[in-house]
Biopython code that builds the backbone (N, CA, C, O; Angstrom):
import numpy as np
from Bio.PDB.StructureBuilder import StructureBuilder

atoms = [
    (1, "MET", "N", (34.498, 11.497, -34.669)),
    (1, "MET", "CA", (34.493, 12.432, -33.561)),
    (1, "MET", "C", (33.310, 13.391, -33.713)),
    (1, "MET", "O", (33.070, 13.928, -34.794)),
    (2, "ARG", "N", (32.582, 13.596, -32.624)),
    (2, "ARG", "CA", (31.414, 14.472, -32.659)),
    (2, "ARG", "C", (31.821, 15.938, -32.625)),
    (2, "ARG", "O", (32.748, 16.331, -31.916)),
    (3, "LYS", "N", (31.109, 16.728, -33.404)),
    (3, "LYS", "CA", (31.313, 18.171, -33.413)),
    (3, "LYS", "C", (30.724, 18.754, -32.131)),
    (3, "LYS", "O", (29.632, 18.374, -31.710)),
    (4, "LYS", "N", (31.456, 19.677, -31.520)),
    (4, "LYS", "CA", (30.950, 20.338, -30.325)),
    (4, "LYS", "C", (29.824, 21.289, -30.713)),
    (4, "LYS", "O", (29.964, 22.089, -31.638)),
    (5, "VAL", "N", (28.719, 21.195, -30.003)),
    (5, "VAL", "CA", (27.569, 22.063, -30.252)),
    (5, "VAL", "C", (27.848, 23.426, -29.634)),
    (5, "VAL", "O", (28.238, 23.528, -28.471)),
    (6, "THR", "N", (27.643, 24.467, -30.427)),
    (6, "THR", "CA", (27.793, 25.822, -29.896)),
    (6, "THR", "C", (26.428, 26.344, -29.473)),
    (6, "THR", "O", (25.421, 26.144, -30.153)),
    (7, "ARG", "N", (26.427, 27.019, -28.326)),
    (7, "ARG", "CA", (25.157, 27.479, -27.755)),
    (7, "ARG", "C", (25.312, 28.926, -27.302)),
    (7, "ARG", "O", (26.280, 29.279, -26.628)),
    (8, "GLY", "N", (24.358, 29.744, -27.678)),
    (8, "GLY", "CA", (24.322, 31.134, -27.226)),
    (8, "GLY", "C", (23.103, 31.363, -26.360)),
    (8, "GLY", "O", (22.044, 30.780, -26.594)),
    (9, "ILE", "N", (23.254, 32.211, -25.363)),
    (9, "ILE", "CA", (22.162, 32.577, -24.475)),
    (9, "ILE", "C", (21.747, 34.008, -24.802)),
    (9, "ILE", "O", (22.578, 34.916, -24.799)),
    (10, "TYR", "N", (20.479, 34.203, -25.078)),
    (10, "TYR", "CA", (19.942, 35.546, -25.304)),
    (10, "TYR", "C", (18.984, 35.826, -24.150)),
    (10, "TYR", "O", (17.847, 35.356, -24.148)),
    (11, "ALA", "N", (19.451, 36.590, -23.177)),
    (11, "ALA", "CA", (18.670, 36.835, -21.970)),
    (11, "ALA", "C", (18.094, 38.242, -21.972)),
    (11, "ALA", "O", (18.699, 39.182, -22.486)),
    (12, "GLY", "N", (16.919, 38.362, -21.389)),
    (12, "GLY", "CA", (16.287, 39.672, -21.255)),
    (12, "GLY", "C", (14.923, 39.537, -20.616)),
    (12, "GLY", "O", (14.480, 38.440, -20.275)),
    (13, "THR", "N", (14.265, 40.675, -20.461)),
    (13, "THR", "CA", (12.907, 40.642, -19.913)),
    (13, "THR", "C", (11.882, 40.405, -21.019)),
    (13, "THR", "O", (10.834, 39.806, -20.781)),
    (14, "PHE", "N", (12.190, 40.878, -22.235)),
    (14, "PHE", "CA", (11.295, 40.688, -23.389)),
    (14, "PHE", "C", (9.878, 41.144, -23.051)),
    (14, "PHE", "O", (8.911, 40.401, -23.221)),
    (15, "ASP", "N", (9.781, 42.372, -22.572)),
    (15, "ASP", "CA", (8.507, 42.907, -22.102)),
    (15, "ASP", "C", (8.140, 44.186, -22.855)),
    (15, "ASP", "O", (8.408, 45.287, -22.375)),
    (16, "PRO", "N", (7.541, 44.049, -24.007)),
    (16, "PRO", "CA", (7.150, 42.839, -24.730)),
    (16, "PRO", "C", (8.236, 42.424, -25.737)),
    (16, "PRO", "O", (9.203, 43.152, -25.966)),
    (17, "VAL", "N", (8.054, 41.258, -26.319)),
    (17, "VAL", "CA", (8.943, 40.814, -27.394)),
    (17, "VAL", "C", (8.728, 41.727, -28.603)),
    (17, "VAL", "O", (7.602, 42.125, -28.903)),
    (18, "THR", "N", (9.831, 42.052, -29.291)),
    (18, "THR", "CA", (9.750, 42.968, -30.437)),
    (18, "THR", "C", (10.323, 42.307, -31.692)),
    (18, "THR", "O", (10.940, 41.243, -31.626)),
    (19, "PHE", "N", (10.105, 42.960, -32.831)),
    (19, "PHE", "CA", (10.715, 42.473, -34.071)),
    (19, "PHE", "C", (12.240, 42.503, -33.972)),
    (19, "PHE", "O", (12.920, 41.666, -34.566)),
    (20, "GLY", "N", (12.772, 43.460, -33.225)),
    (20, "GLY", "CA", (14.218, 43.519, -33.012)),
    (20, "GLY", "C", (14.732, 42.290, -32.287)),
    (20, "GLY", "O", (15.785, 41.758, -32.642)),
    (21, "HIS", "N", (14.004, 41.827, -31.273)),
    (21, "HIS", "CA", (14.382, 40.601, -30.570)),
    (21, "HIS", "C", (14.385, 39.408, -31.528)),
    (21, "HIS", "O", (15.321, 38.608, -31.542)),
    (22, "ILE", "N", (13.329, 39.306, -32.322)),
    (22, "ILE", "CA", (13.215, 38.179, -33.248)),
    (22, "ILE", "C", (14.326, 38.233, -34.293)),
    (22, "ILE", "O", (14.887, 37.197, -34.649)),
    (23, "ASP", "N", (14.646, 39.416, -34.784)),
    (23, "ASP", "CA", (15.738, 39.565, -35.745)),
    (23, "ASP", "C", (17.059, 39.099, -35.141)),
    (23, "ASP", "O", (17.838, 38.413, -35.802)),
    (24, "LEU", "N", (17.308, 39.466, -33.903)),
    (24, "LEU", "CA", (18.555, 39.052, -33.249)),
    (24, "LEU", "C", (18.610, 37.539, -33.053)),
    (24, "LEU", "O", (19.674, 36.938, -33.201)),
    (25, "ILE", "N", (17.495, 36.926, -32.726)),
    (25, "ILE", "CA", (17.447, 35.466, -32.594)),
    (25, "ILE", "C", (17.758, 34.812, -33.940)),
    (25, "ILE", "O", (18.542, 33.864, -34.001)),
    (26, "ARG", "N", (17.155, 35.307, -35.009)),
    (26, "ARG", "CA", (17.424, 34.773, -36.360)),
    (26, "ARG", "C", (18.902, 34.872, -36.711)),
    (26, "ARG", "O", (19.491, 33.917, -37.218)),
    (27, "ARG", "N", (19.499, 36.026, -36.443)),
    (27, "ARG", "CA", (20.917, 36.219, -36.763)),
    (27, "ARG", "C", (21.811, 35.352, -35.881)),
    (27, "ARG", "O", (22.842, 34.856, -36.335)),
    (28, "ALA", "N", (21.418, 35.169, -34.621)),
    (28, "ALA", "CA", (22.200, 34.318, -33.721)),
    (28, "ALA", "C", (22.219, 32.873, -34.213)),
    (28, "ALA", "O", (23.209, 32.166, -34.027)),
    (29, "LEU", "N", (21.132, 32.434, -34.836)),
    (29, "LEU", "CA", (21.076, 31.066, -35.370)),
    (29, "LEU", "C", (22.049, 30.858, -36.525)),
    (29, "LEU", "O", (22.367, 29.718, -36.865)),
    (30, "GLN", "N", (22.523, 31.934, -37.128)),
    (30, "GLN", "CA", (23.534, 31.816, -38.176)),
    (30, "GLN", "C", (24.919, 31.613, -37.580)),
    (30, "GLN", "O", (25.842, 31.204, -38.284)),
    (31, "VAL", "N", (25.073, 31.897, -36.282)),
    (31, "VAL", "CA", (26.364, 31.793, -35.611)),
    (31, "VAL", "C", (26.428, 30.563, -34.706)),
    (31, "VAL", "O", (27.460, 29.897, -34.629)),
    (32, "PHE", "N", (25.327, 30.268, -34.027)),
    (32, "PHE", "CA", (25.292, 29.189, -33.041)),
    (32, "PHE", "C", (24.420, 28.030, -33.511)),
    (32, "PHE", "O", (23.471, 28.216, -34.272)),
    (33, "ASP", "N", (24.760, 26.833, -33.042)),
    (33, "ASP", "CA", (23.935, 25.662, -33.330)),
    (33, "ASP", "C", (22.617, 25.729, -32.566)),
    (33, "ASP", "O", (21.579, 25.296, -33.066)),
    (34, "GLU", "N", (22.663, 26.268, -31.363)),
    (34, "GLU", "CA", (21.476, 26.393, -30.513)),
    (34, "GLU", "C", (21.433, 27.781, -29.896)),
    (34, "GLU", "O", (22.468, 28.365, -29.574)),
    (35, "VAL", "N", (20.221, 28.303, -29.736)),
    (35, "VAL", "CA", (20.020, 29.578, -29.046)),
    (35, "VAL", "C", (18.978, 29.354, -27.950)),
    (35, "VAL", "O", (17.867, 28.892, -28.211)),
    (36, "VAL", "N", (19.359, 29.687, -26.738)),
    (36, "VAL", "CA", (18.437, 29.628, -25.604)),
    (36, "VAL", "C", (17.984, 31.052, -25.319)),
    (36, "VAL", "O", (18.796, 31.916, -24.991)),
    (37, "VAL", "N", (16.691, 31.291, -25.446)),
    (37, "VAL", "CA", (16.115, 32.593, -25.118)),
    (37, "VAL", "C", (15.692, 32.491, -23.653)),
    (37, "VAL", "O", (14.759, 31.767, -23.303)),
    (38, "ALA", "N", (16.402, 33.234, -22.815)),
    (38, "ALA", "CA", (16.211, 33.152, -21.372)),
    (38, "ALA", "C", (15.430, 34.372, -20.890)),
    (38, "ALA", "O", (15.924, 35.499, -20.941)),
    (39, "VAL", "N", (14.226, 34.136, -20.428)),
    (39, "VAL", "CA", (13.339, 35.216, -19.999)),
    (39, "VAL", "C", (13.529, 35.431, -18.501)),
    (39, "VAL", "O", (13.324, 34.528, -17.690)),
    (40, "ALA", "N", (13.926, 36.650, -18.163)),
    (40, "ALA", "CA", (14.193, 36.978, -16.761)),
    (40, "ALA", "C", (12.903, 37.028, -15.958)),
    (40, "ALA", "O", (11.895, 37.587, -16.389)),
    (41, "GLN", "N", (12.968, 36.427, -14.777)),
    (41, "GLN", "CA", (11.840, 36.526, -13.865)),
    (41, "GLN", "C", (11.770, 37.937, -13.320)),
    (41, "GLN", "O", (12.750, 38.680, -13.375)),
    (42, "GLU", "N", (10.627, 38.304, -12.800)),
    (42, "GLU", "CA", (10.432, 39.646, -12.266)),
    (42, "GLU", "C", (11.416, 39.901, -11.129)),
    (42, "GLU", "O", (11.719, 39.003, -10.343)),
    (43, "ASN", "N", (11.910, 41.133, -11.050)),
    (43, "ASN", "CA", (12.733, 41.529, -9.917)),
    (43, "ASN", "C", (12.252, 42.875, -9.400)),
    (43, "ASN", "O", (11.339, 43.480, -9.963)),
    (44, "SER", "N", (12.866, 43.331, -8.338)),
    (44, "SER", "CA", (12.401, 44.562, -7.694)),
    (44, "SER", "C", (12.705, 45.815, -8.515)),
    (44, "SER", "O", (12.083, 46.853, -8.293)),
    (45, "GLU", "N", (13.656, 45.741, -9.469)),
    (45, "GLU", "CA", (14.031, 46.915, -10.250)),
    (45, "GLU", "C", (13.076, 47.201, -11.401)),
    (45, "GLU", "O", (12.944, 48.350, -11.823)),
    (46, "LYS", "N", (12.412, 46.175, -11.911)),
    (46, "LYS", "CA", (11.518, 46.364, -13.058)),
    (46, "LYS", "C", (10.137, 45.840, -12.725)),
    (46, "LYS", "O", (9.986, 44.842, -12.021)),
    (47, "SER", "N", (9.145, 46.518, -13.235)),
    (47, "SER", "CA", (7.763, 46.062, -13.098)),
    (47, "SER", "C", (7.263, 45.749, -14.497)),
    (47, "SER", "O", (6.812, 46.650, -15.205)),
    (48, "PRO", "N", (7.335, 44.479, -14.913)),
    (48, "PRO", "CA", (6.956, 44.150, -16.286)),
    (48, "PRO", "C", (5.474, 44.364, -16.552)),
    (48, "PRO", "O", (4.628, 44.223, -15.669)),
    (49, "LEU", "N", (5.195, 44.709, -17.796)),
    (49, "LEU", "CA", (3.822, 44.882, -18.244)),
    (49, "LEU", "C", (3.118, 43.528, -18.309)),
    (49, "LEU", "O", (1.953, 43.400, -17.933)),
    (50, "PHE", "N", (3.855, 42.507, -18.800)),
    (50, "PHE", "CA", (3.296, 41.163, -18.956)),
    (50, "PHE", "C", (3.910, 40.218, -17.926)),
    (50, "PHE", "O", (5.045, 40.410, -17.489)),
    (51, "SER", "N", (3.152, 39.202, -17.548)),
    (51, "SER", "CA", (3.654, 38.213, -16.587)),
    (51, "SER", "C", (4.747, 37.364, -17.240)),
    (51, "SER", "O", (4.894, 37.363, -18.462)),
    (52, "LEU", "N", (5.489, 36.662, -16.437)),
    (52, "LEU", "CA", (6.536, 35.775, -16.937)),
    (52, "LEU", "C", (5.948, 34.740, -17.899)),
    (52, "LEU", "O", (6.501, 34.504, -18.973)),
    (53, "GLY", "N", (4.850, 34.137, -17.520)),
    (53, "GLY", "CA", (4.206, 33.138, -18.375)),
    (53, "GLY", "C", (3.773, 33.704, -19.720)),
    (53, "GLY", "O", (3.923, 33.051, -20.752)),
    (54, "GLU", "N", (3.234, 34.921, -19.705)),
    (54, "GLU", "CA", (2.817, 35.557, -20.957)),
    (54, "GLU", "C", (4.018, 35.836, -21.853)),
    (54, "GLU", "O", (3.970, 35.584, -23.057)),
    (55, "ARG", "N", (5.100, 36.358, -21.263)),
    (55, "ARG", "CA", (6.294, 36.669, -22.058)),
    (55, "ARG", "C", (6.886, 35.409, -22.682)),
    (55, "ARG", "O", (7.332, 35.429, -23.829)),
    (56, "ILE", "N", (6.888, 34.321, -21.929)),
    (56, "ILE", "CA", (7.393, 33.048, -22.473)),
    (56, "ILE", "C", (6.502, 32.583, -23.615)),
    (56, "ILE", "O", (7.012, 32.161, -24.653)),
    (57, "GLN", "N", (5.208, 32.647, -23.454)),
    (57, "GLN", "CA", (4.284, 32.227, -24.515)),
    (57, "GLN", "C", (4.416, 33.091, -25.758)),
    (57, "GLN", "O", (4.389, 32.573, -26.875)),
    (58, "PHE", "N", (4.559, 34.409, -25.582)),
    (58, "PHE", "CA", (4.756, 35.297, -26.733)),
    (58, "PHE", "C", (6.010, 34.906, -27.507)),
    (58, "PHE", "O", (5.998, 34.858, -28.737)),
    (59, "LEU", "N", (7.093, 34.627, -26.782)),
    (59, "LEU", "CA", (8.348, 34.257, -27.444)),
    (59, "LEU", "C", (8.255, 32.901, -28.125)),
    (59, "LEU", "O", (8.774, 32.718, -29.226)),
    (60, "LYS", "N", (7.594, 31.950, -27.474)),
    (60, "LYS", "CA", (7.430, 30.630, -28.098)),
    (60, "LYS", "C", (6.630, 30.745, -29.390)),
    (60, "LYS", "O", (6.953, 30.092, -30.382)),
    (61, "LYS", "N", (5.600, 31.564, -29.382)),
    (61, "LYS", "CA", (4.798, 31.763, -30.583)),
    (61, "LYS", "C", (5.612, 32.475, -31.660)),
    (61, "LYS", "O", (5.550, 32.104, -32.832)),
    (62, "ALA", "N", (6.371, 33.491, -31.270)),
    (62, "ALA", "CA", (7.159, 34.275, -32.231)),
    (62, "ALA", "C", (8.309, 33.476, -32.836)),
    (62, "ALA", "O", (8.747, 33.769, -33.948)),
    (63, "THR", "N", (8.801, 32.466, -32.114)),
    (63, "THR", "CA", (9.928, 31.663, -32.610)),
    (63, "THR", "C", (9.489, 30.278, -33.083)),
    (63, "THR", "O", (10.325, 29.423, -33.377)),
    (64, "TYR", "N", (8.187, 30.062, -33.153)),
    (64, "TYR", "CA", (7.683, 28.766, -33.613)),
    (64, "TYR", "C", (8.261, 28.453, -35.002)),
    (64, "TYR", "O", (8.201, 29.281, -35.911)),
    (65, "GLY", "N", (8.807, 27.271, -35.145)),
    (65, "GLY", "CA", (9.375, 26.865, -36.424)),
    (65, "GLY", "C", (10.848, 27.194, -36.575)),
    (65, "GLY", "O", (11.484, 26.738, -37.525)),
    (66, "PHE", "N", (11.405, 27.973, -35.663)),
    (66, "PHE", "CA", (12.846, 28.227, -35.706)),
    (66, "PHE", "C", (13.553, 26.962, -35.240)),
    (66, "PHE", "O", (13.188, 26.381, -34.219)),
    (67, "ARG", "N", (14.546, 26.545, -35.975)),
    (67, "ARG", "CA", (15.289, 25.359, -35.561)),
    (67, "ARG", "C", (16.181, 25.719, -34.373)),
    (67, "ARG", "O", (16.754, 26.807, -34.327)),
    (68, "ALA", "N", (16.290, 24.829, -33.445)),
    (68, "ALA", "CA", (17.259, 24.922, -32.346)),
    (68, "ALA", "C", (17.107, 26.157, -31.468)),
    (68, "ALA", "O", (18.102, 26.698, -30.985)),
    (69, "VAL", "N", (15.868, 26.611, -31.254)),
    (69, "VAL", "CA", (15.610, 27.704, -30.316)),
    (69, "VAL", "C", (14.752, 27.158, -29.191)),
    (69, "VAL", "O", (13.729, 26.517, -29.428)),
    (70, "SER", "N", (15.179, 27.418, -27.966)),
    (70, "SER", "CA", (14.353, 27.071, -26.814)),
    (70, "SER", "C", (14.094, 28.345, -26.017)),
    (70, "SER", "O", (14.910, 29.267, -26.015)),
    (71, "VAL", "N", (12.966, 28.382, -25.351)),
    (71, "VAL", "CA", (12.567, 29.542, -24.554)),
    (71, "VAL", "C", (12.298, 29.041, -23.145)),
    (71, "VAL", "O", (11.506, 28.119, -22.949)),
    (72, "GLU", "N", (12.953, 29.643, -22.170)),
    (72, "GLU", "CA", (12.755, 29.249, -20.781)),
    (72, "GLU", "C", (13.017, 30.436, -19.866)),
    (72, "GLU", "O", (13.580, 31.447, -20.284)),
    (73, "SER", "N", (12.606, 30.301, -18.632)),
    (73, "SER", "CA", (12.828, 31.379, -17.667)),
    (73, "SER", "C", (14.102, 31.116, -16.876)),
    (73, "SER", "O", (14.602, 29.992, -16.818)),
    (74, "PHE", "N", (14.609, 32.178, -16.272)),
    (74, "PHE", "CA", (15.760, 32.035, -15.383)),
    (74, "PHE", "C", (15.692, 33.127, -14.336)),
    (74, "PHE", "O", (14.984, 34.121, -14.495)),
    (75, "GLU", "N", (16.440, 32.925, -13.260)),
    (75, "GLU", "CA", (16.606, 33.972, -12.259)),
    (75, "GLU", "C", (18.053, 33.971, -11.815)),
    (75, "GLU", "O", (18.745, 32.958, -11.917)),
    (76, "GLY", "N", (18.500, 35.089, -11.331)),
    (76, "GLY", "CA", (19.887, 35.212, -10.912)),
    (76, "GLY", "C", (20.723, 35.876, -11.989)),
    (76, "GLY", "O", (20.197, 36.542, -12.882)),
    (77, "LEU", "N", (22.030, 35.688, -11.895)),
    (77, "LEU", "CA", (22.956, 36.300, -12.838)),
    (77, "LEU", "C", (22.969, 35.555, -14.166)),
    (77, "LEU", "O", (23.003, 34.325, -14.196)),
    (78, "VAL", "N", (22.942, 36.298, -15.249)),
    (78, "VAL", "CA", (22.961, 35.693, -16.588)),
    (78, "VAL", "C", (24.225, 34.859, -16.783)),
    (78, "VAL", "O", (24.170, 33.780, -17.374)),
    (79, "VAL", "N", (25.349, 35.346, -16.294)),
    (79, "VAL", "CA", (26.607, 34.624, -16.486)),
    (79, "VAL", "C", (26.567, 33.253, -15.798)),
    (79, "VAL", "O", (27.113, 32.282, -16.322)),
    (80, "GLU", "N", (25.933, 33.173, -14.646)),
    (80, "GLU", "CA", (25.791, 31.880, -13.964)),
    (80, "GLU", "C", (24.843, 30.955, -14.735)),
    (80, "GLU", "O", (25.083, 29.753, -14.847)),
    (81, "TYR", "N", (23.778, 31.532, -15.255)),
    (81, "TYR", "CA", (22.830, 30.753, -16.053)),
    (81, "TYR", "C", (23.507, 30.230, -17.323)),
    (81, "TYR", "O", (23.311, 29.076, -17.704)),
    (82, "ALA", "N", (24.299, 31.078, -17.973)),
    (82, "ALA", "CA", (25.019, 30.664, -19.187)),
    (82, "ALA", "C", (25.979, 29.521, -18.882)),
    (82, "ALA", "O", (26.095, 28.583, -19.671)),
    (83, "ARG", "N", (26.657, 29.589, -17.763)),
    (83, "ARG", "CA", (27.567, 28.504, -17.369)),
    (83, "ARG", "C", (26.778, 27.210, -17.144)),
    (83, "ARG", "O", (27.190, 26.137, -17.585)),
    (84, "LYS", "N", (25.656, 27.323, -16.464)),
    (84, "LYS", "CA", (24.806, 26.152, -16.193)),
    (84, "LYS", "C", (24.336, 25.493, -17.504)),
    (84, "LYS", "O", (24.267, 24.268, -17.600)),
    (85, "LYS", "N", (24.016, 26.323, -18.504)),
    (85, "LYS", "CA", (23.532, 25.818, -19.796)),
    (85, "LYS", "C", (24.682, 25.445, -20.744)),
    (85, "LYS", "O", (24.447, 25.030, -21.879)),
    (86, "LYS", "N", (25.932, 25.597, -20.268)),
    (86, "LYS", "CA", (27.122, 25.289, -21.077)),
    (86, "LYS", "C", (27.156, 26.104, -22.380)),
    (86, "LYS", "O", (27.491, 25.590, -23.447)),
    (87, "ALA", "N", (26.803, 27.373, -22.256)),
    (87, "ALA", "CA", (26.804, 28.271, -23.414)),
    (87, "ALA", "C", (28.200, 28.843, -23.628)),
    (87, "ALA", "O", (28.959, 29.045, -22.680)),
    (88, "GLN", "N", (28.519, 29.098, -24.881)),
    (88, "GLN", "CA", (29.806, 29.697, -25.214)),
    (88, "GLN", "C", (29.734, 31.224, -25.262)),
    (88, "GLN", "O", (30.770, 31.887, -25.223)),
    (89, "ALA", "N", (28.538, 31.785, -25.346)),
    (89, "ALA", "CA", (28.415, 33.238, -25.473)),
    (89, "ALA", "C", (27.073, 33.713, -24.950)),
    (89, "ALA", "O", (26.093, 32.969, -24.907)),
    (90, "ILE", "N", (27.061, 34.984, -24.551)),
    (90, "ILE", "CA", (25.837, 35.684, -24.194)),
    (90, "ILE", "C", (25.553, 36.659, -25.329)),
    (90, "ILE", "O", (26.414, 37.461, -25.693)),
    (91, "ILE", "N", (24.371, 36.592, -25.877)),
    (91, "ILE", "CA", (23.970, 37.412, -27.028)),
    (91, "ILE", "C", (23.291, 38.680, -26.511)),
    (91, "ILE", "O", (22.422, 38.622, -25.641)),
    (92, "ARG", "N", (23.696, 39.813, -27.054)),
    (92, "ARG", "CA", (23.087, 41.071, -26.668)),
    (92, "ARG", "C", (22.829, 41.909, -27.907)),
    (92, "ARG", "O", (23.525, 41.772, -28.913)),
    (93, "GLY", "N", (21.843, 42.765, -27.836)),
    (93, "GLY", "CA", (21.530, 43.677, -28.936)),
    (93, "GLY", "C", (21.910, 45.099, -28.566)),
    (93, "GLY", "O", (21.808, 45.509, -27.409)),
    (94, "ILE", "N", (22.345, 45.835, -29.561)),
    (94, "ILE", "CA", (22.713, 47.234, -29.343)),
    (94, "ILE", "C", (21.923, 48.086, -30.324)),
    (94, "ILE", "O", (22.011, 47.889, -31.536)),
    (95, "ARG", "N", (21.154, 49.029, -29.800)),
    (95, "ARG", "CA", (20.338, 49.896, -30.649)),
    (95, "ARG", "C", (21.012, 51.232, -30.921)),
    (95, "ARG", "O", (20.859, 51.798, -32.003)),
    (96, "MET", "N", (21.761, 51.740, -29.939)),
    (96, "MET", "CA", (22.418, 53.048, -30.099)),
    (96, "MET", "C", (23.724, 53.054, -29.314)),
    (96, "MET", "O", (24.015, 52.118, -28.569)),
    (97, "LEU", "N", (24.496, 54.101, -29.483)),
    (97, "LEU", "CA", (25.821, 54.183, -28.869)),
    (97, "LEU", "C", (25.765, 54.039, -27.350)),
    (97, "LEU", "O", (26.624, 53.382, -26.762)),
    (98, "SER", "N", (24.783, 54.634, -26.718)),
    (98, "SER", "CA", (24.689, 54.527, -25.256)),
    (98, "SER", "C", (24.483, 53.075, -24.823)),
    (98, "SER", "O", (24.934, 52.695, -23.742)),
    (99, "ASP", "N", (23.816, 52.257, -25.637)),
    (99, "ASP", "CA", (23.672, 50.832, -25.341)),
    (99, "ASP", "C", (25.033, 50.161, -25.336)),
    (99, "ASP", "O", (25.307, 49.309, -24.492)),
    (100, "PHE", "N", (25.891, 50.546, -26.283)),
    (100, "PHE", "CA", (27.221, 49.935, -26.368)),
    (100, "PHE", "C", (28.001, 50.160, -25.081)),
    (100, "PHE", "O", (28.618, 49.230, -24.561)),
    (101, "GLU", "N", (27.981, 51.373, -24.565)),
    (101, "GLU", "CA", (28.728, 51.680, -23.348)),
    (101, "GLU", "C", (28.245, 50.821, -22.176)),
    (101, "GLU", "O", (29.054, 50.268, -21.430)),
    (102, "TYR", "N", (26.934, 50.713, -22.021)),
    (102, "TYR", "CA", (26.363, 49.888, -20.953)),
    (102, "TYR", "C", (26.727, 48.418, -21.152)),
    (102, "TYR", "O", (27.173, 47.754, -20.217)),
    (103, "GLU", "N", (26.539, 47.915, -22.360)),
    (103, "GLU", "CA", (26.798, 46.502, -22.643)),
    (103, "GLU", "C", (28.287, 46.176, -22.513)),
    (103, "GLU", "O", (28.640, 45.078, -22.082)),
    (104, "PHE", "N", (29.160, 47.111, -22.879)),
    (104, "PHE", "CA", (30.594, 46.886, -22.747)),
    (104, "PHE", "C", (30.974, 46.724, -21.273)),
    (104, "PHE", "O", (31.750, 45.834, -20.926)),
    (105, "GLN", "N", (30.430, 47.583, -20.408)),
    (105, "GLN", "CA", (30.688, 47.456, -18.969)),
    (105, "GLN", "C", (30.151, 46.131, -18.434)),
    (105, "GLN", "O", (30.796, 45.481, -17.611)),
    (106, "MET", "N", (28.972, 45.736, -18.904)),
    (106, "MET", "CA", (28.393, 44.461, -18.478)),
    (106, "MET", "C", (29.258, 43.290, -18.934)),
    (106, "MET", "O", (29.460, 42.336, -18.183)),
    (107, "ALA", "N", (29.768, 43.360, -20.161)),
    (107, "ALA", "CA", (30.634, 42.300, -20.681)),
    (107, "ALA", "C", (31.914, 42.189, -19.855)),
    (107, "ALA", "O", (32.368, 41.080, -19.570)),
    (108, "LEU", "N", (32.498, 43.314, -19.469)),
    (108, "LEU", "CA", (33.702, 43.274, -18.636)),
    (108, "LEU", "C", (33.415, 42.654, -17.282)),
    (108, "LEU", "O", (34.216, 41.870, -16.772)),
    (109, "THR", "N", (32.274, 43.001, -16.694)),
    (109, "THR", "CA", (31.877, 42.423, -15.411)),
    (109, "THR", "C", (31.667, 40.929, -15.549)),
    (109, "THR", "O", (32.142, 40.157, -14.716)),
    (110, "ASN", "N", (30.951, 40.505, -16.604)),
    (110, "ASN", "CA", (30.719, 39.070, -16.809)),
    (110, "ASN", "C", (32.031, 38.324, -17.014)),
    (110, "ASN", "O", (32.191, 37.203, -16.532)),
    (111, "ARG", "N", (32.972, 38.942, -17.729)),
    (111, "ARG", "CA", (34.273, 38.297, -17.963)),
    (111, "ARG", "C", (35.028, 38.105, -16.646)),
    (111, "ARG", "O", (35.720, 37.104, -16.467)),
    (112, "LYS", "N", (34.894, 39.066, -15.724)),
    (112, "LYS", "CA", (35.541, 38.908, -14.412)),
    (112, "LYS", "C", (34.899, 37.774, -13.624)),
    (112, "LYS", "O", (35.581, 37.021, -12.929)),
    (113, "LEU", "N", (33.578, 37.662, -13.741)),
    (113, "LEU", "CA", (32.846, 36.613, -13.003)),
    (113, "LEU", "C", (33.078, 35.238, -13.615)),
    (113, "LEU", "O", (33.097, 34.231, -12.907)),
    (114, "ALA", "N", (33.255, 35.200, -14.932)),
    (114, "ALA", "CA", (33.420, 33.908, -15.624)),
    (114, "ALA", "C", (34.353, 34.104, -16.812)),
    (114, "ALA", "O", (33.909, 34.412, -17.918)),
    (115, "SER", "N", (35.621, 33.927, -16.580)),
    (115, "SER", "CA", (36.605, 34.149, -17.655)),
    (115, "SER", "C", (36.462, 33.142, -18.789)),
    (115, "SER", "O", (36.974, 33.354, -19.888)),
    (116, "ASP", "N", (35.764, 32.047, -18.514)),
    (116, "ASP", "CA", (35.547, 31.036, -19.570)),
    (116, "ASP", "C", (34.441, 31.461, -20.498)),
    (116, "ASP", "O", (34.117, 30.742, -21.443)),
]
sb = StructureBuilder()
sb.init_structure("model")
sb.init_model(0)
sb.init_chain("A")
sb.init_seg("    ")
for serial, (resi, resn, name, xyz) in enumerate(atoms, 1):
    if name == "N":
        sb.init_residue(resn, " ", resi, " ")
    sb.init_atom(name, np.array(xyz, "f"), 0.0, 1.0, " ", f" {name:<3s}", serial, name[0])
structure = sb.get_structure()
């Protein structure tokens, strides 16, 4: 019987990619068989410093040699993208207490949209 592959989605703008992002990807690989780094396309709320193509290239270079990491773009709701990619979890980073409050509300919203 084949083992089910676990997949986590780490979504963000990554504008620019930081050592914190790379650290979180490394730690996620200890939990998941695969990590998809999903780079958000530009939207009206944010004006990224770098283009989508540049951000993807920066991440591909920064994660070169990491096993089971893919970098791709997405648009729309992260929860819908995670469902499409058959991911079991959405990976998020928390830097300070105020991040936790925001991320907790986002997690509750995502759970309502996709209880699976």
